[in-house]
C-alpha positions as CSV (number, residue, x, y, z in Angstrom):
1,M,-1.5,-0.2,-17.5
2,P,-0.1,-1.1,-21.0
3,K,-1.2,-4.7,-20.6
4,I,-4.7,-3.6,-19.4
5,N,-4.9,-1.2,-22.3
6,R,-4.0,-4.0,-24.8
7,L,-6.7,-6.3,-23.3
8,A,-9.2,-3.5,-23.2
9,G,-8.7,-3.0,-27.0
10,Q,-8.9,-6.7,-27.7
11,L,-11.8,-7.6,-25.5
12,G,-13.8,-4.4,-25.5
13,P,-15.6,-5.4,-28.7
14,K,-16.6,-8.6,-26.9
15,G,-18.2,-6.9,-24.0
16,L,-15.4,-6.2,-21.5
17,A,-15.5,-2.7,-20.0
18,V,-12.4,-1.2,-18.4
19,F,-12.5,1.9,-16.2
20,A,-9.7,3.5,-14.2
21,V,-10.1,5.6,-11.1
22,N,-7.4,7.7,-9.5
23,T,-8.2,7.8,-5.8
24,A,-6.2,11.0,-5.2
25,M,-4.0,9.2,-2.6
26,N,-0.7,10.1,-4.4
27,D,-1.7,12.6,-7.1
28,S,-3.4,15.9,-7.6
29,E,-6.2,16.1,-10.1
30,T,-4.0,18.3,-12.3
31,K,-1.2,15.8,-12.3
32,A,-3.5,12.8,-12.9
33,R,-5.3,14.5,-15.8
34,A,-2.0,15.5,-17.4
35,Y,-0.7,11.9,-17.2
36,W,-4.0,10.6,-18.7
37,N,-4.1,13.1,-21.5
38,K,-0.6,12.2,-22.7
39,S,-1.3,8.5,-22.5
40,E,-3.1,6.6,-25.2
41,Y,-5.3,4.4,-23.1
42,M,-8.4,3.0,-24.8
43,F,-10.6,3.2,-21.7
44,P,-12.0,6.0,-19.6
45,S,-10.8,7.3,-16.3
46,A,-12.1,9.4,-13.4
47,F,-10.6,11.2,-10.4
48,D,-11.9,10.4,-6.9
49,R,-11.2,13.8,-5.5
50,Y,-12.7,13.1,-2.0
51,F,-11.7,9.4,-1.9
52,E,-15.4,8.4,-1.8
53,L,-15.0,5.4,-4.1
54,G,-11.8,4.5,-2.4
55,H,-13.6,4.4,0.9
56,V,-16.6,2.5,-0.4
57,F,-14.4,-0.2,-2.0
58,G,-11.9,-0.4,0.8
59,V,-8.8,0.8,-1.0
60,R,-5.9,0.8,1.3
61,G,-3.1,1.5,-1.2
62,V,-2.4,2.2,-4.8
63,P,-2.7,0.6,-7.1
64,T,-5.6,-1.6,-6.3
65,V,-6.9,-3.7,-9.1
66,F,-10.6,-4.8,-9.1
67,L,-12.1,-7.2,-11.5
68,V,-15.9,-6.9,-11.4
69,D,-18.3,-9.2,-13.3
70,S,-21.4,-8.0,-15.2
71,K,-23.6,-8.3,-12.1
72,G,-21.3,-6.0,-10.2
73,V,-19.7,-8.7,-8.0
74,V,-16.0,-8.1,-7.2
75,R,-14.2,-11.2,-8.4
76,Y,-10.6,-10.0,-7.7
77,K,-9.2,-7.3,-5.4
78,N,-5.5,-7.0,-5.0
79,P,-2.7,-4.4,-5.3
80,R,-1.2,-6.5,-8.1
81,L,-2.5,-7.7,-11.4
82,P,-3.3,-11.3,-11.4
83,E,-0.8,-13.6,-13.1
84,D,-3.7,-15.0,-15.1
85,M,-5.2,-11.6,-15.9
86,E,-6.0,-12.3,-19.5
87,E,-7.9,-15.4,-18.6
88,R,-9.8,-13.6,-15.9
89,F,-10.6,-10.7,-18.2
90,R,-11.9,-13.2,-20.8
91,G,-14.0,-14.9,-18.1
92,L,-15.5,-11.6,-17.0
93,S,-16.4,-10.7,-20.6
94,G,-18.4,-13.9,-20.8
95,K,-17.1,-14.4,-24.3
96,E,-14.0,-16.0,-25.7
């Protein structure tokens, strides 16, 4: 999360949007909100109380990282961050 936060701060002004969703697989909403409130992340988050997004996107475990392009096409889905995450983020933003 700290690396994603750093990249969100760097690439946000260039068009990259980052959004986190807690799928409620391991946390209660209260616990998730408390964690988020004490963190200093530069991007918004949501809580998927009924696992609707998790179901639609085929989440089978947490974390699951998605990189989605500006057309809504999922370009990466994996439980781990890609080794070349910064390059992938830059590519998704469409700007260097």
